[in-house]
VOMIBA-444707 format. One record per residue: residue number from 0; residue in three letters; x, y, z of N, C-alpha, C in turn. Coordinates in steps of 0.2 Angstrom, whole numbers. Example, Ala and Ser with C-alpha at 12.3 -4.5 7.8 and 13.67 -1.06 7.14 Angstrom:
<recs>
n|res|neast|nnorth|nup|caeast|canorth|caup|ceast|cnorth|cup
0|Ala|66|-28|39|62|-22|39|66|-16|39;
1|Ser|64|-11|35|68|-5|36|64|0|39;
</recs>
This chain:
<recs>
n|res|neast|nnorth|nup|caeast|canorth|caup|ceast|cnorth|cup
0|Met|-30|-27|111|-33|-31|105|-40|-30|105;
1|Thr|-43|-25|102|-50|-24|101|-52|-24|94;
2|Ala|-57|-28|93|-60|-28|86|-64|-22|84;
3|Thr|-64|-20|78|-68|-14|76|-76|-16|76;
4|Glu|-80|-12|76|-87|-13|75|-88|-17|69;
5|Pro|-92|-22|68|-93|-25|62|-97|-21|57;
6|His|-96|-21|51|-100|-18|46|-101|-23|40;
7|Gly|-106|-22|36|-107|-27|31|-111|-33|34;
8|Thr|-113|-37|30|-117|-43|32|-112|-49|34;
9|Arg|-114|-52|39|-109|-58|42|-109|-63|37;
10|Asn|-102|-65|36|-101|-70|31|-105|-77|32;
11|Ala|-106|-81|27|-110|-87|28|-106|-93|30;
12|Glu|-109|-98|32|-106|-104|34|-100|-104|39;
13|Arg|-102|-101|44|-98|-100|50|-92|-95|49;
14|Gly|-91|-92|44|-87|-87|43|-80|-88|40;
15|Thr|-77|-83|37|-71|-84|34|-66|-79|37;
16|Leu|-60|-81|38|-55|-77|41|-49|-76|37;
17|Val|-46|-70|36|-40|-69|33|-35|-66|38;
18|Val|-29|-68|38|-24|-66|43|-18|-63|39;
19|Gln|-17|-56|39|-12|-53|35|-9|-48|40;
20|Thr|-3|-49|43|0|-45|48|7|-43|46;
21|Ala|8|-43|39|15|-41|36|15|-33|36;
22|Tyr|19|-31|32|20|-23|32|13|-20|29;
23|Leu|13|-13|30|7|-10|29|5|-10|21;
24|Gly|10|-10|17|9|-10|10|6|-17|8;
25|Asp|8|-22|12|5|-29|10|-2|-29|11;
26|Gln|-5|-25|16|-12|-25|17|-15|-22|12;
27|Val|-12|-16|9|-15|-13|3|-16|-18|-3;
28|Leu|-11|-22|-4|-10|-27|-9|-15|-33|-8;
29|Thr|-17|-34|-2|-21|-40|0|-29|-38|-2;
30|Leu|-30|-32|-3|-37|-30|-4|-41|-34|-9;
31|Pro|-38|-35|-15|-41|-39|-20|-43|-46|-18;
32|Leu|-38|-49|-14|-40|-55|-11|-46|-55|-7;
33|Leu|-46|-50|-2|-52|-49|2|-59|-49|-2;
34|Gln|-58|-45|-7|-64|-44|-11|-66|-50|-15;
35|Arg|-61|-54|-18|-63|-60|-21|-66|-65|-16;
36|Leu|-64|-65|-10|-66|-70|-5|-73|-68|-3;
37|Ala|-74|-61|-2|-81|-59|0|-86|-61|-6;
38|Ala|-84|-60|-12|-89|-62|-17|-91|-69|-17;
39|Arg|-87|-74|-14|-88|-81|-14|-92|-83|-7;
40|Phe|-89|-80|-2|-91|-82|5|-95|-77|9;
41|Gly|-96|-71|6|-98|-65|11|-93|-61|14;
42|Pro|-94|-56|17|-88|-52|20|-84|-55|25;
43|Val|-78|-54|25|-73|-58|29|-71|-54|35;
44|Asp|-69|-58|40|-65|-55|46|-58|-55|44;
45|Val|-54|-50|46|-47|-49|45|-43|-48|51;
46|Val|-38|-52|52|-33|-50|58|-27|-46|54;
47|Thr|-26|-41|57|-21|-36|54|-17|-32|59;
48|Thr|-12|-28|58|-9|-24|62|-13|-18|64;
49|Pro|-12|-15|70|-16|-9|72|-15|-3|67;
50|Val|-9|-3|64|-8|3|59|-11|2|53;
51|Ala|-13|-5|51|-16|-6|44|-24|-6|45;
52|Ala|-26|-7|51|-33|-8|52|-37|-2|50;
53|Pro|-35|4|50|-40|10|48|-41|9|40;
54|Leu|-36|6|36|-37|6|29|-43|1|27;
55|Leu|-45|-3|32|-51|-7|31|-58|-5|33;
56|Ala|-58|1|36|-64|4|39|-70|4|35;
57|Gly|-69|6|28|-74|7|24|-75|2|19;
58|Glu|-71|-4|19|-71|-9|14|-77|-14|15;
59|Pro|-81|-14|10|-87|-18|10|-86|-25|10;
60|Ala|-80|-28|8|-78|-35|8|-76|-37|15;
61|Val|-76|-32|20|-74|-34|27|-79|-33|32;
62|His|-80|-38|36|-86|-38|41|-83|-35|47;
63|Arg|-77|-38|50|-74|-36|56|-66|-36|55;
64|Val|-63|-31|58|-56|-30|58|-54|-32|65;
65|Ile|-49|-36|66|-46|-38|72|-39|-36|73;
66|Pro|-37|-31|76|-30|-29|77|-26|-34|81;
67|Tyr|-20|-35|78|-16|-40|82|-9|-36|82;
68|Asp|-7|-33|88|-1|-29|89|5|-34|91;
69|Lys|7|-38|86|12|-43|87|19|-41|90;
70|Arg|20|-34|89|26|-32|92|25|-27|98;
71|Gly|19|-27|100|17|-23|106|14|-26|111;
72|Thr|7|-24|112|4|-27|118|2|-35|117;
73|Asp|2|-37|111|1|-44|109|7|-48|108;
74|Arg|13|-46|109|19|-49|107|20|-56|112;
75|Gly|24|-60|109|25|-66|112|20|-71|112;
76|Val|22|-77|115|17|-83|115|11|-81|119;
77|Thr|11|-77|124|5|-76|127|0|-72|123;
78|Gly|2|-67|119|-2|-64|115|-5|-68|109;
79|Leu|-1|-73|107|-3|-77|101|-8|-82|104;
80|Leu|-7|-85|110|-12|-89|113|-19|-86|114;
81|Arg|-18|-80|117|-24|-76|118|-29|-75|112;
82|Leu|-25|-73|106|-29|-72|100|-31|-78|97;
83|Ala|-28|-84|98|-30|-90|95|-36|-92|99;
84|Ala|-36|-91|105|-42|-93|109|-48|-89|107;
85|Arg|-47|-83|106|-53|-78|104|-55|-81|97;
86|Leu|-51|-82|92|-53|-84|86|-56|-91|86;
87|Arg|-54|-96|90|-57|-102|91|-64|-101|93;
88|Ala|-66|-97|98|-73|-95|100|-77|-93|94;
89|Glu|-74|-90|89|-78|-88|83|-81|-93|79;
90|Gly|-77|-99|79|-79|-105|75|-78|-104|68;
91|Tyr|-73|-101|65|-72|-100|58|-72|-106|54;
92|Ala|-75|-106|49|-75|-112|44|-68|-113|40;
93|Arg|-66|-107|39|-60|-107|34|-55|-101|36;
94|Ala|-49|-102|34|-44|-96|35|-40|-96|28;
95|Phe|-38|-90|26|-34|-89|21|-28|-85|23;
96|Leu|-22|-87|22|-16|-85|25|-11|-82|20;
97|Pro|-12|-76|17|-7|-73|12|0|-72|15;
98|His|1|-71|21|7|-69|24|11|-76|25;
99|Arg|16|-77|22|20|-83|22|24|-83|29;
100|Ser|21|-84|34|24|-83|41|22|-89|45;
101|Leu|27|-92|49|26|-98|53|21|-96|59;
102|Arg|22|-90|61|17|-87|67|10|-87|64;
103|Thr|9|-85|58|2|-84|55|-1|-91|54;
104|Ala|3|-96|52|1|-103|51|-1|-106|58;
105|Leu|3|-105|62|2|-108|69|-4|-105|72;
106|Leu|-5|-98|71|-11|-95|74|-17|-98|72;
107|Ala|-18|-99|65|-24|-102|62|-25|-110|65;
108|Arg|-19|-113|65|-19|-120|68|-22|-120|75;
109|Leu|-19|-116|79|-21|-116|86|-28|-113|87;
110|Ala|-31|-109|82|-38|-107|83|-43|-113|81;
111|Gly|-40|-118|78|-44|-124|77|-48|-123|70;
112|Ile|-46|-119|66|-50|-118|60|-48|-124|55;
113|Pro|-54|-127|53|-53|-133|49|-49|-133|42;
114|Glu|-51|-127|39|-49|-126|32|-44|-120|32;
115|Arg|-37|-122|31|-32|-116|31|-29|-116|24;
116|Thr|-30|-111|20|-27|-111|14|-21|-106|14;
117|Gly|-15|-108|11|-10|-103|11|-5|-105|5;
118|Phe|1|-102|5|5|-104|-1|9|-110|1;
119|Ala|11|-114|-4|15|-120|-3|22|-118|-2;
120|Gly|26|-122|2|33|-121|3|34|-118|10;
121|Gly|40|-120|12|43|-117|19|39|-121|25;
122|Trp|41|-119|31|39|-122|37|31|-120|37;
123|Ala|29|-114|36|22|-112|37|18|-116|32;
124|Gly|20|-118|26|16|-122|22|14|-129|25;
125|Arg|18|-132|30|16|-138|33|10|-138|37;
126|Trp|8|-132|39|2|-131|44|-4|-130|40;
127|His|-4|-129|33|-10|-127|29|-13|-134|27;
128|Thr|-20|-134|27|-23|-140|24|-24|-139|17;
129|Ala|-23|-133|14|-24|-132|6|-18|-128|4;
130|Arg|-14|-130|0|-8|-126|-2|-8|-124|-9;
131|Val|-7|-118|-11|-8|-115|-17|0|-113|-19;
132|Glu|1|-115|-25|8|-113|-28|8|-105|-29;
133|Arg|12|-102|-26|13|-94|-27|15|-93|-34;
134|Pro|11|-89|-38|13|-87|-45|20|-84|-45;
135|Ala|24|-86|-50|31|-83|-50|31|-76|-53;
136|Ser|26|-74|-56|26|-68|-60|19|-64|-59;
137|Gly|19|-58|-61|13|-54|-60|13|-49|-54;
138|His|9|-45|-54|9|-40|-48|7|-43|-42;
139|Glu|10|-41|-36|9|-44|-30|2|-45|-28;
140|Ser|-2|-40|-30|-9|-40|-28|-13|-46|-32;
141|Ser|-10|-47|-38|-13|-53|-41|-11|-60|-39;
142|Arg|-4|-60|-36|-1|-66|-34|-5|-68|-27;
143|Leu|-6|-63|-23|-10|-64|-17|-17|-66|-18;
144|Ala|-20|-63|-23|-27|-65|-24|-27|-72|-27;
145|Ala|-22|-75|-29|-22|-82|-32|-24|-87|-27;
146|Leu|-23|-85|-20|-26|-89|-15|-33|-91|-16;
147|Ala|-37|-86|-19|-44|-87|-20|-46|-89|-27;
148|Gly|-41|-90|-31|-42|-93|-38|-43|-87|-43;
149|Leu|-40|-81|-41|-41|-75|-46|-35|-76|-50;
150|Ala|-36|-77|-57|-30|-78|-61|-28|-72|-65;
151|Ser|-33|-67|-66|-32|-61|-70|-30|-56|-65;
152|Pro|-26|-51|-67|-24|-45|-62|-30|-41|-60;
153|Pro|-31|-39|-54|-36|-35|-51|-37|-28|-55;
154|Ala|-42|-26|-56|-43|-19|-59|-44|-14|-54;
155|Ala|-39|-9|-54|-39|-4|-50|-44|2|-52;
156|Pro|-47|6|-48|-45|6|-41|-49|0|-37;
157|Trp|-45|-2|-31|-48|-7|-27|-48|-5|-20;
158|Leu|-45|1|-18|-46|4|-11|-52|8|-10;
159|Thr|-56|6|-5|-62|10|-4|-61|15|1;
160|Leu|-62|21|0|-61|27|4|-68|29|7;
161|Thr|-68|30|14|-74|32|17|-76|39|15;
162|Arg|-82|41|16|-84|48|15|-81|53|20;
163|Glu|-80|50|26|-76|54|31|-69|56|29;
164|Ser|-66|51|27|-59|52|24|-58|57|19;
165|Arg|-63|56|14|-63|61|8|-65|68|11;
166|Arg|-70|68|15|-72|75|17|-66|79|21;
167|Thr|-62|75|26|-57|78|29|-51|80|25;
168|Ala|-50|76|20|-44|77|15|-46|84|11;
169|Gln|-52|84|9|-54|90|5|-54|96|9;
170|Ala|-56|95|16|-56|101|20|-49|104|21;
171|Trp|-44|99|22|-37|101|23|-35|105|17;
172|Leu|-36|102|11|-34|105|5|-37|112|4;
173|Asp|-43|113|6|-47|119|5|-44|124|10;
174|Ala|-42|122|16|-40|126|21|-33|129|19;
175|His|-29|126|15|-23|128|13|-23|131|6;
176|Gly|-29|132|3|-30|135|-3|-27|131|-9;
177|Ile|-27|124|-9|-24|120|-14|-30|118|-18;
178|Gly|-29|120|-25|-34|118|-30|-32|111|-33;
179|Pro|-35|109|-39|-34|103|-42|-27|104|-45;
180|Glu|-24|98|-48|-18|98|-52|-12|98|-47;
181|Phe|-13|97|-41|-7|97|-37|-3|90|-37;
182|Ile|3|90|-35|7|84|-35|9|82|-28;
183|Val|8|76|-27|10|73|-20|17|70|-20;
184|Leu|21|72|-15|27|70|-14|27|66|-7;
185|Ala|30|59|-7|30|55|-2|37|53|0;
186|Pro|40|57|4|48|56|5|49|50|10;
187|Gly|44|48|14|45|43|19|45|35|16;
188|Ala|48|31|20|48|24|19|49|20|26;
189|Arg|47|14|26|48|10|32|56|9|34;
190|Trp|60|8|28|67|7|29|71|13|27;
191|Ala|76|15|30|80|21|29|83|21|22;
192|Thr|85|15|20|89|14|13|84|15|7;
193|Lys|77|15|8|73|16|3|71|24|2;
194|Arg|73|28|6|71|35|6|76|39|2;
195|Trp|74|42|-3|78|46|-8|78|53|-4;
196|Pro|84|55|-3|85|61|1|84|68|-3;
197|Ser|83|68|-9|83|74|-13|76|77|-15;
198|Phe|71|75|-11|64|78|-12|64|85|-11;
199|Pro|68|88|-6|68|95|-6|71|99|-12;
200|Glu|75|96|-15|78|98|-21|74|98|-27;
201|Leu|69|93|-27|65|91|-32|59|97|-32;
202|Ala|57|98|-26|51|103|-26|51|109|-30;
203|Pro|57|113|-29|57|119|-33|57|118|-41;
204|Thr|58|112|-43|58|111|-50|51|110|-53;
205|Leu|46|110|-49|40|108|-51|36|115|-51;
206|Ala|32|115|-57|28|121|-57|21|120|-54;
207|Gln|19|114|-52|13|113|-49|13|114|-41;
208|Pro|7|115|-38|7|115|-30|9|108|-28;
209|Val|13|107|-22|15|101|-20|12|100|-13;
210|Val|10|94|-11|8|92|-5|12|86|-3;
211|Val|15|87|3|19|81|6|15|77|11;
212|Ile|15|70|10|11|66|14|16|61|18;
213|Gly|13|59|23|17|54|27|15|54|34;
214|Gly|18|50|39|16|49|46|19|55|50;
215|Pro|18|55|56|22|59|61|29|59|60;
216|Glu|32|53|59|39|52|58|42|55|52;
217|Asp|37|57|47|40|61|41|38|68|41;
218|Arg|36|71|47|35|78|47|41|82|46;
219|Glu|47|81|48|53|85|47|55|84|40;
220|Ala|54|78|37|56|78|29|51|82|25;
221|Gly|45|82|27|40|87|24|42|94|25;
222|Ala|44|96|31|46|103|33|52|105|28;
223|Arg|56|100|27|62|102|23|60|104|15;
224|Val|55|100|13|52|101|6|49|108|6;
225|Val|45|110|11|42|116|12|47|122|12;
226|Arg|52|121|16|57|126|16|61|127|10;
227|Ala|61|122|6|65|123|-1|60|126|-6;
228|Ala|54|125|-5|49|128|-10|43|131|-6;
229|Pro|44|136|-2|39|139|2|33|142|-2;
230|Asp|34|144|-8|28|147|-11|23|142|-15;
231|Arg|25|135|-15|21|131|-18|20|124|-15;
232|Ser|23|123|-8|23|117|-5|19|117|2;
233|Trp|15|112|3|12|112|10|13|105|13;
234|Asn|14|104|19|16|98|23|10|95|26;
235|Ala|7|90|24|2|86|27|5|80|31;
236|Ala|11|79|31|14|73|35|13|74|43;
237|Gly|9|69|45|8|70|53|1|73|54;
238|Asp|-2|77|49|-8|80|50|-14|76|48;
239|Leu|-13|71|44|-19|67|41|-17|60|43;
240|Thr|-23|56|44|-22|49|45|-20|45|39;
241|Leu|-19|39|39|-17|35|33|-23|35|28;
242|Pro|-29|34|30|-35|34|25|-36|41|22;
243|Glu|-35|46|26|-35|53|24|-30|55|19;
244|Ser|-24|53|20|-18|54|16|-20|50|9;
245|Ala|-23|44|9|-25|41|3|-30|45|-1;
246|Ala|-34|48|3|-39|52|0|-36|58|-4;
247|Val|-31|61|-1|-27|66|-4|-23|63|-11;
248|Ile|-21|57|-10|-18|54|-16|-23|53|-21;
249|Asp|-29|52|-20|-34|51|-24|-36|57|-28;
250|Arg|-35|63|-25|-36|69|-29|-30|72|-33;
251|Ala|-24|69|-32|-18|72|-35|-18|70|-42;
252|Ala|-14|75|-46|-13|74|-53|-7|69|-54;
253|Leu|-3|68|-49|3|64|-49|6|62|-42;
254|Val|8|56|-41|11|55|-35|19|53|-36;
255|Val|23|56|-33|31|55|-33|32|52|-26;
256|Thr|35|46|-26|35|42|-20|41|37|-20;
257|Asn|44|36|-14|49|30|-14|45|24|-14;
258|Asp|49|18|-14|46|12|-14|43|11|-7;
259|Ser|36|13|-6|33|13|1|26|12|0;
260|Val|23|12|6|15|11|6|12|17|1;
261|Ala|15|23|1|12|28|-4|11|25|-11;
262|Leu|17|21|-13|16|19|-20|11|14|-21;
263|His|10|9|-16|4|5|-16|-3|8|-16;
264|Leu|-3|13|-12|-9|17|-11|-11|20|-18;
265|Ala|-6|23|-21|-7|26|-28|-9|21|-33;
266|Val|-6|15|-33|-8|10|-37|-15|7|-36;
267|Ser|-17|7|-30|-24|4|-28|-29|9|-30;
268|Leu|-27|15|-31|-32|21|-32|-31|23|-40;
269|Ala|-27|19|-43|-26|20|-51|-24|28|-52;
270|Arg|-19|30|-48|-17|37|-49|-10|36|-52;
271|Pro|-8|41|-56|-2|41|-60|4|42|-55;
272|Val|9|38|-56|15|37|-52|22|38|-55;
273|Val|26|42|-51|33|41|-53|37|38|-46;
274|Ala|39|32|-47|42|29|-41|50|30|-41;
275|Val|53|32|-36|60|33|-35|62|27|-31;
276|Val|67|23|-34|69|16|-30|76|16|-30;
277|Gly|78|12|-24|85|11|-23|87|4|-22;
278|Pro|87|2|-16|90|-5|-14|85|-11|-16;
279|Thr|78|-9|-17|73|-14|-18|71|-15|-25;
280|Gly|73|-11|-30|72|-12|-37|67|-8|-41;
281|Pro|60|-8|-39|57|-13|-34|57|-20|-36;
282|Ala|56|-24|-32|56|-31|-34|50|-33|-38;
283|Pro|51|-37|-43|46|-39|-48|39|-40|-44;
284|Gly|34|-37|-46|27|-38|-43|25|-32|-38;
285|Phe|30|-28|-37|29|-22|-32|29|-16|-36;
286|Glu|31|-16|-42|31|-10|-46|24|-7|-48;
287|Pro|24|-1|-51|17|1|-53|14|-3|-58;
288|Met|7|-3|-58|4|-8|-63|3|-5|-70;
289|Ser|2|2|-70|1|5|-77|8|5|-81;
290|Ala|7|4|-87|13|4|-91|15|11|-92;
291|Ser|11|16|-91|12|23|-92|16|26|-86;
292|Asp|16|22|-80|19|25|-74|27|24|-75;
293|Leu|31|27|-71|38|27|-72|42|25|-66;
294|Val|47|22|-67|52|20|-61|58|23|-62;
295|Val|61|27|-58|67|30|-58|72|26|-53;
296|Ala|78|24|-56|83|21|-52|90|22|-55;
297|His|95|21|-50|102|22|-52|103|17|-58;
298|Pro|106|20|-64|107|16|-70|112|11|-70;
299|Gly|117|11|-65|123|7|-66|126|4|-60;
300|Leu|123|2|-55|126|-1|-49|124|-9|-49;
301|Pro|130|-13|-49|129|-20|-49|126|-22|-42;
302|Cys|127|-18|-37|125|-21|-30|117|-20|-29;
303|Arg|113|-17|-34|106|-16|-33|102|-20|-38;
304|Pro|97|-23|-36|94|-23|-30|97|-27|-25;
305|Cys|97|-25|-18|101|-29|-13|96|-32|-8;
306|Ser|90|-30|-9|85|-32|-3|78|-32|-6;
307|Leu|73|-36|-3|66|-36|-5|63|-30|-1;
308|His|65|-29|5|61|-24|9|65|-18|11;
309|Gly|72|-18|10|76|-13|12|80|-14|19;
310|His|84|-9|20|88|-10|27|88|-3|30;
311|Asp|90|-3|36|91|3|40|97|6|38;
312|Arg|102|2|36|109|5|33|111|1|27;
313|Cys|114|5|22|117|1|16|121|-4|18;
314|Pro|120|-10|16|125|-16|18|132|-15|16;
315|Leu|133|-11|11|140|-9|9|143|-2|11;
316|Gly|138|1|15|140|7|18|141|14|14;
317|His|139|13|7|139|19|3|132|22|1;
318|His|127|18|1|120|20|-1|120|24|-8;
319|Arg|125|22|-12|125|26|-19|119|26|-23;
320|Cys|115|20|-22|109|19|-26|104|25|-25;
321|Met|104|28|-19|100|34|-18|104|41|-18;
322|Leu|110|41|-15|114|47|-15|116|50|-22;
323|Glu|117|45|-26|119|47|-33|113|47|-38;
324|Leu|107|47|-36|101|47|-40|100|55|-41;
325|Gly|101|58|-46|101|65|-47|94|68|-48;
326|Val|93|74|-45|86|77|-46|84|78|-53;
327|Asp|89|79|-58|87|80|-65|84|74|-68;
328|Arg|86|68|-66|83|62|-68|75|61|-66;
329|Val|74|63|-60|68|62|-57|63|67|-60;
330|Ala|66|74|-60|62|79|-63|60|78|-70;
331|Ala|64|74|-74|63|73|-81|57|67|-81;
332|Ala|57|63|-77|52|58|-76|45|61|-75;
333|Val|45|65|-70|39|69|-68|36|73|-74;
334|Ala|41|76|-78|39|80|-84|36|75|-89;
335|Ala|39|69|-90|37|64|-95|30|61|-93;
336|Arg|29|60|-87|23|57|-84|17|62|-85;
337|Leu|19|68|-83|13|73|-84|12|74|-91;
338|Ala|16|74|-96|15|75|-103|11|69|-105;
339|Leu|12|63|-103|7|57|-105|0|58|-102;
340|Ile|0|61|-96|-7|63|-93|-11|68|-98;
341|Ala|-7|73|-100|-10|78|-104|-12|76|-111;
342|Gly|-8|71|-113|-9|69|-120|-16|64|-119;
343|Ser|-16|60|-114|-22|56|-113|-28|60|-112;
344|Gln|-28|66|-109|-34|70|-108|-36|73|-114;
345|Thr|-31|75|-118|-33|78|-125|-36|73|-129;
346|Arg|-34|67|-129|-37|62|-134|-44|60|-131;
347|Asn|-45|60|-125|-51|59|-122|-56|64|-124;
348|Ala|-54|71|-123|-58|76|-125|-60|76|-133;
349|Glu|-55|74|-137|-57|74|-144|-62|68|-145;
350|Arg|-61|63|-142|-66|57|-143|-73|60|-141;
351|Gly|-73|63|-135|-80|66|-133|-83|71|-138;
352|Thr|-79|75|-141|-81|80|-146|-84|76|-152;
353|Arg|-80|71|-154|-83|67|-160|-89|63|-158;
354|Asn|-90|61|-152|-96|57|-150|-102|62|-150;
355|Leu|-101|68|-149|-106|73|-149|-108|75|-156;
356|Gln|-104|74|-161|-105|77|-168|-110|72|-171;
</recs>
């Protein structure tokens, strides 16, 4: 458990801590909360998972990132107590706890932080000194930011990309001869039931260059896409870090993704999205924010959505929500979203011409 080197100016009044150790996508969606808190108290310290820590490397709202490997080297009571002692030594004035977790609430209490703000309800809420009602509607980024009193939806983009991540992403694209107007495909997802299996069949239907992103675990899925469309597809899965993959997303004309961290990265960067969803819906609040973005799902299954996060296996054993979702429906959504982009670009060009007259 090693904190990153601090950046930004230390927050005032003994410091503010945010603890967010949920899934990777949740950290992306927590960024507007961090930015709102930094505007009030100065840059905050963040306890998060090691895999999420690199996303905060260039964020001006963050002073220090403290990785907490709760399922690895810091697992169990010993790891929790060790981190609590370290946080206690920092003397934080306040903590904000967007993760509705008993472990998170207990950590802040054991750290002796006098002001602990979290969502009301559940066992975790009993350990908070200030309880905020979690909004029942709105995008999840907005609901999390409600802990800091942010009532309106955050304006994207809100993910800060470092110069190094942008430079590495561009160098990778240049090395593979990939120019602008490429499409990103993101076939991975944390849970197996959220992975649409037909990305390799989709790639040959696309006229644009295709870049597959993902972690090392998605390398073979990317290879299948490249084998299906070798003349227009390149596999970056496992080659680029998460922030570098986000920088590739930031350059893409369109992102086609499962309900995964890639969806939240695209939303945080205000990039056009086609989301392919199965068991998760996606749940209200986790869908794309733009009204122009499209969600493609099986049209007639009473069993979906069946989960907020997904499963390793379909609870009913058939996985029809993904297996029966045809390539033609996703390809049509891609064409429709690209047409909206082209129409918007044409209108903007016409406005620019009129302004010059």
